[in-house]
C-alpha positions in Angstrom: -131.6 56.7 23.8 -134.4 53.7 23.3 -134.5 52.7 19.9 -138.3 51.6 20.2 -139.1 55.0 21.4 -136.5 56.9 18.8 -137.3 58.4 14.9 -134.8 56.4 12.9 -136.4 55.6 9.4 -133.9 53.5 8.1 -134.3 52.4 4.4 -133.5 48.8 2.9 -133.3 50.1 -1.1 -131.2 53.3 -2.2 -133.5 56.3 -3.8 -132.8 56.3 -7.3 -131.9 60.1 -7.1 -128.9 59.6 -4.6 -125.7 59.5 -7.3 -122.9 59.1 -4.4 -121.9 57.3 -1.8 -122.9 59.9 1.5 -126.2 60.6 -0.4 -126.9 57.2 -0.6 -126.1 56.4 2.9 -127.7 59.4 4.4 -130.8 58.6 3.0 -130.7 54.6 3.7 -129.5 55.7 7.4 -132.1 57.9 8.2 -129.9 61.0 8.8 -132.2 63.3 6.2 -135.1 63.2 3.8 -135.0 65.3 0.6 -138.0 67.9 0.6 -137.2 69.5 -2.8 -134.5 69.8 -5.0 -131.1 70.6 -2.7 -133.1 70.9 0.5 -133.5 68.5 3.3 -135.0 68.0 6.6 -132.8 67.0 9.0 -133.9 64.4 10.8 -132.9 63.2 14.5 -129.6 61.0 13.7 -128.2 63.6 10.9 -129.1 66.7 13.7 -127.2 65.1 16.1 -123.9 64.8 14.1 -124.6 68.3 12.5 -124.5 69.7 16.0 -121.4 67.9 16.9 -119.8 69.4 14.2 -120.9 72.9 14.8 -119.8 72.3 18.4 -116.2 71.5 17.1 -116.2 74.3 15.0 -117.7 77.0 17.6 -114.7 76.0 19.9 -111.9 76.6 17.6 -113.9 79.8 16.7 -113.5 80.8 20.3 -110.1 79.4 21.1 -109.0 81.7 17.9 -110.3 84.8 19.3 -113.2 84.9 17.1 -116.6 86.5 18.8 -119.6 85.2 17.7 -123.0 86.9 16.9 -126.0 85.9 14.3 -127.1 87.9 11.3 -130.4 87.4 9.5 -130.9 85.2 6.8 -132.5 87.7 4.7 -130.6 90.7 3.8 -131.5 94.4 2.5 -130.3 94.3 -1.3 -128.9 98.2 -0.3 -126.0 96.5 1.3 -125.4 94.4 -1.8 -125.6 97.3 -4.1 -123.2 99.3 -1.9 -120.4 97.0 -2.9 -121.8 96.6 -6.3 -122.2 92.6 -5.9 -126.1 92.7 -6.2 -126.0 92.3 -10.2 -122.5 90.5 -10.2 -123.5 87.9 -8.1 -125.9 86.4 -10.7 -128.8 83.6 -10.7 -127.6 81.6 -7.6 -129.0 84.6 -5.5 -132.7 84.2 -4.5 -134.2 88.0 -4.4 -137.7 88.8 -3.5 -139.9 91.6 -2.3 -141.8 92.2 1.2 -145.1 93.3 1.1 -143.9 96.8 0.9 -142.3 96.0 -2.5 -138.9 96.6 -0.7 -136.1 94.3 -2.5 -134.8 91.7 -0.3 -132.3 88.4 -0.7 -131.5 85.3 1.0 -128.0 85.7 2.0 -125.7 83.3 0.2 -122.6 84.9 2.3 -122.4 88.2 4.8 -119.2 90.0 3.9 -121.6 93.4 2.9 -123.9 92.9 6.3 -121.0 92.1 8.6 -119.2 95.7 7.1 -122.3 97.6 7.9 -122.6 96.2 11.6 -118.8 97.1 11.8 -119.1 100.5 10.7 -122.2 101.3 12.7 -120.0 100.6 15.9 -116.3 100.9 15.5 -114.4 104.1 15.1 -111.0 103.5 16.3 -108.2 101.0 15.7 -107.7 100.6 19.5 -110.9 98.5 18.8 -108.8 96.1 16.3 -108.4 93.5 15.5 -112.0 92.1 15.2 -113.0 88.7 14.4 -117.1 88.5 14.3 -118.7 84.7 13.1 -121.9 83.3 13.2 -122.9 79.5 12.3 -126.1 80.2 9.8 -128.3 78.7 7.0 -127.6 79.7 3.5 -129.0 79.8 0.0 -127.6 79.7 -3.2 -129.8 78.8 -5.7 -127.6 75.9 -8.0 -128.7 75.3 -11.6 -128.4 71.6 -10.6 -128.4 70.7 -6.7 -126.7 67.2 -7.0 -124.7 64.8 -4.3 -127.1 65.4 -1.5 -126.3 67.9 1.3 -122.4 68.3 -0.6 -124.0 70.5 -2.8 -127.6 71.4 -2.0 -129.3 74.9 -2.0 -129.6 75.8 1.5 -126.8 74.6 3.9 -125.4 75.3 7.0 -122.2 77.5 7.4 -119.8 78.9 9.6 -119.1 82.4 8.2 -116.0 84.4 10.1 -115.1 87.9 9.1 -112.1 89.9 10.2 -111.2 93.3 10.6 -107.6 94.4 11.0 -105.8 98.4 10.6 -103.5 97.2 7.9 -102.2 94.6 5.7 -99.5 93.2 8.4 -102.5 93.0 10.7 -104.7 90.9 8.2 -102.2 88.4 7.3 -102.2 87.5 11.1 -105.6 86.9 11.2 -105.7 85.3 8.3 -103.1 83.1 9.7 -105.0 82.7 12.8 -107.9 80.9 10.7 -105.6 79.0 8.9 -104.3 77.2 12.0 -108.1 77.5 13.3 -109.0 75.6 10.5 -106.2 73.0 10.9 -107.2 72.1 14.5 -111.1 72.0 13.2 -110.7 69.3 10.7 -108.2 67.3 12.9 -110.8 67.2 15.7 -113.2 65.7 13.3 -110.8 62.8 12.4 -110.2 64.2 9.1 -107.0 64.6 7.3 -107.0 68.0 5.5 -104.9 69.5 2.8 -104.6 73.2 2.5 -104.1 75.0 -0.8 -103.8 78.1 -2.6 -107.5 78.5 -4.6 -109.3 81.6 -6.9 -111.2 83.8 -4.8 -114.1 83.7 -7.2 -117.1 86.2 -6.3 -115.7 86.5 -2.7 -112.6 88.6 -4.3 -109.7 89.6 -3.4 -106.1 88.0 -4.2 -105.4 85.5 -1.4 -107.3 82.2 -0.6 -106.8 78.7 0.7 -109.4 75.8 0.3 -109.0 72.8 2.7 -109.4 69.5 0.9 -110.0 66.2 2.5 -109.2 63.6 0.8 -111.6 60.9 -0.3 -112.0 58.1 -3.2 -115.0 59.5 -4.3 -114.0 63.4 -4.3 -115.1 65.9 -6.8 -111.7 67.3 -7.8 -108.1 65.6 -8.6 -105.8 66.5 -5.9 -102.1 66.8 -6.7 -99.6 67.5 -3.5 -96.2 66.8 -1.6 -96.9 63.9 0.7 -94.9 65.3 3.7 -98.5 67.4 3.6 -100.2 64.7 5.0 -98.1 64.3 7.9 -97.5 67.4 9.3 -98.1 67.6 13.3 -101.6 69.6 14.0 -101.2 72.7 15.9 -102.3 71.6 19.6 -104.9 73.1 21.5 -102.8 75.6 23.4 -101.0 77.0 20.1 -100.3 81.0 20.9 -103.1 82.4 18.7 -101.7 85.9 19.5 -98.0 84.8 18.7 -96.1 84.1 15.2 -98.0 81.7 13.3 -96.7 82.6 9.9 -94.0 79.4 10.5 -97.0 76.7 11.0 -98.5 78.5 7.7 -95.3 78.7 5.5 -94.6 75.2 6.7 -97.6 74.3 4.5 -97.4 76.5 1.7 -94.2 76.1 0.9 -95.2 72.6 -0.4 -96.9 71.8 -3.5 -100.7 71.3 -3.3 -103.3 72.3 -6.0 -106.5 70.4 -7.6 -106.7 69.5 -11.1 -108.3 73.2 -12.1 -104.6 75.0 -11.4 -102.7 72.0 -11.8 -99.2 72.8 -13.2 -97.5 69.6 -14.1 -94.2 70.8 -15.0 -94.3 72.7 -11.7 -95.0 69.5 -9.7 -92.2 67.6 -11.2 -89.9 70.1 -10.7 -90.6 71.1 -7.0 -92.0 67.5 -5.5 -89.4 64.7 -5.6 -90.8 61.4 -7.2 -91.2 59.6 -4.3 -93.0 62.4 -2.5 -95.8 62.7 -5.3 -99.3 62.0 -4.5 -102.5 62.0 -6.2 -105.9 61.7 -5.1 -109.5 62.5 -5.0 -110.4 65.4 -2.2 -113.4 67.3 -1.2 -113.3 71.3 -0.4 -114.9 71.7 3.0 -113.3 75.0 3.7 -112.0 78.2 2.5 -110.7 81.7 3.6 -109.9 84.7 1.8 -108.0 88.0 2.2 -109.7 90.8 0.2 -108.3 94.0 1.7 -110.3 97.0 1.4 -112.7 95.6 -1.3 -116.0 95.8 1.0 -114.6 99.0 3.3 -113.5 101.1 0.7 -117.4 101.3 -1.0 -118.9 101.1 2.2 -116.8 103.9 4.2 -115.9 101.3 6.8 -113.0 103.5 8.3 -111.3 103.7 11.8 -109.0 106.4 12.8 -105.6 105.1 12.9 -102.9 106.1 15.7 -102.2 109.5 13.9 -105.9 110.3 13.9 -106.3 109.8 10.4 -109.4 107.7 9.2 -108.3 104.4 6.6 -110.3 101.7 5.4 -110.2 98.9 7.3 -108.3 95.3 5.8 -110.5 92.2 5.8 -110.7 88.9 5.4 -113.6 86.0 5.4 -113.3 82.9 6.3 -116.3 79.8 5.6 -116.7 76.2 6.9 -119.4 74.3 5.4 -120.9 72.8 8.3 -123.7 70.6 7.0 -121.4 69.8 3.9 -118.9 68.1 6.2 -121.2 65.5 7.3 -121.4 64.3 3.7 -117.6 64.9 3.5 -117.0 63.0 6.5 -119.1 59.9 5.1 -117.3 60.0 1.7 -114.1 59.7 4.0 -115.1 57.2 6.3 -117.6 54.2 4.8 -117.4 50.8 4.3 -119.9 48.3 1.9 -121.8 47.9 5.1 -122.9 52.1 5.8 -121.2 54.7 7.4 -117.8 54.5 9.5 -118.2 58.0 11.9 -114.9 59.2 13.6 -115.6 59.2 17.5 -116.1 63.3 17.9 -118.8 63.1 15.2 -120.8 59.9 16.2 -124.6 60.7 16.7 -123.6 58.3 19.4 -120.8 56.9 21.1 -121.9 53.2 21.5 -124.7 51.2 19.7 -126.4 48.5 22.8 -127.9 45.9 21.0 -130.4 43.1 22.8 -130.4 40.2 20.4 -133.7 38.8 22.5 -135.8 41.6 23.5 -138.6 39.8 25.9 -136.0 37.4 27.8 -135.9 38.4 31.0 -132.0 37.5 31.6 -130.8 39.5 28.6 -133.5 42.4 29.3 -132.2 43.1 33.0 -128.3 43.1 31.4 -129.0 45.3 28.7 -131.0 47.6 31.1 -127.8 47.6 33.5 -125.2 48.5 31.4 -127.5 50.7 29.7 -127.7 52.6 32.9 -124.1 52.1 34.1 -122.8 53.4 30.0 -124.8 56.4 30.2 -123.8 57.3 34.1 -120.3 57.1 32.9 -121.1 59.6 30.1 -121.5 57.6 27.2 -124.2 58.2 24.4 -125.9 55.1 24.2 -128.7 54.3 21.8 -130.3 50.8 23.0 -131.5 48.6 20.1 -134.5 47.1 22.1 -136.8 46.3 19.5 -138.1 42.8 18.4 -136.6 42.8 15.1 -134.2 40.0 14.4 -131.0 39.9 15.1 -129.6 39.8 11.3 -131.7 43.4 11.1 -130.3 44.9 14.1 -126.6 44.1 12.7 -127.2 45.6 9.8 -129.3 48.4 10.9 -126.2 49.3 13.4 -123.9 48.6 10.8 -125.4 50.9 8.3 -125.6 53.7 11.0 -122.1 53.4 11.6 -122.1 54.0 15.4 -118.0 53.6 16.9 -118.8 50.9 19.1 -121.6 48.0 19.1 -122.1 46.4 22.6 -123.9 43.0 22.0 -126.2 41.4 24.6 -127.5 37.4 23.7 -128.6 34.5 25.9 -125.8 32.6 24.5 -122.8 35.0 25.6 -124.8 35.5 29.1 -124.6 31.9 29.5 -120.8 32.4 30.0 -121.1 35.9 31.8 -120.0 37.4 28.4 -121.0 40.2 26.0 -119.5 41.1 22.9 -118.2 44.3 21.9 -117.3 45.2 18.5 -115.3 48.0 17.3 -117.3 49.3 13.8 -114.1 50.3 12.1 -111.3 47.9 12.3 -114.7 44.9 12.6 -112.5 43.4 15.8 -114.6 41.8 18.3 -114.0 40.6 21.9 -115.8 38.9 25.0 -116.0 41.0 27.7 -117.8 40.9 31.4 -120.5 43.5 31.4 -118.7 45.1 34.2 -115.1 45.3 32.2 -117.6 46.7 29.4 -118.0 49.6 31.6 -114.6 49.7 33.1 -113.8 50.3 29.1 -115.8 52.8 27.9 -115.3 54.6 31.7 -111.7 55.6 30.5 
């Protein structure tokens, strides 16, 4: 993509309303624009990141055996009244009526609706286990939306819902999602800590949050250091096998946020040299809630003995849009964002230091074509901006690699390659640059 033809509105000054690092950088780097309190338009650069995160989430859900559907954003109130959640959910739910005075709501979550879909079609235990998921925009009317996409009112979420015949099956489905989440966040370049959590309005008595460590995180985290060094399950992990050892290995080690932290237990269970306290951000949560929704909605299946029983269920959420902010909180420096390669909007920023110079233009055009042919997404800064502004802009948007082409280097037959994360620079021939990134 040529920057001269792209839409990338960078800001020199930080908007006054931006309170945390990710909010400031997302506005300055032209990822989003705030349209109302807690509601954002996703601009081209931000949308590319959002789509890359969404793709990783989708791939790992499919790998774990979940099946994708798409449910509507507007839901009939009757479903929520069946489960008793319509009045209990509170003012965070946006309620409205259509022209026929039918009560609707803008879905904050989908346990009720997916249970209605399930009961309409599934009759026998032979159709189980089943896990249905979708990636969809949701709305929760936060009383004080703040911190940009970290706590907005409209947000993109992946929510999955499992259905099983009994508790043992439901636990296996829960473990599948637990392991899938470990893989999902790792693929985004994040280290996450799973920890027991409150179930809140979703319900049930088993839940885990997945916390990303970041100095600017919203919660204080206390945990065993070994949780940070455990290997992530491989791509070929057997999701139909026994995943309990992987889960137990982590849940046996102490991990808690400040709201449920037990200092005495922490000191008793964790050796002094293994204790860690840091800030963290929640990026996903999983729940097992049994028959909380299937009983009132009469979502039943015939078991092996022919008797009808309510299905056992769980739900599993990932904050897709929230992850954009969380990744920035965990990966930035004074100059701007430092994107992990798997979620970066472009792989390489190609910088022409003297646009209009025939030799420099020709060298850039050649690199641009060859790097794209090698399968790399390249943002080519072919504008007439000053070099200093180009360098600052590239550092701000945080692409993993910068390839800098100027007349002085070309006199020696070299161009500069910069690693955004480490700041390391080296001079290579154009051919060597293409070979480097073609690997």
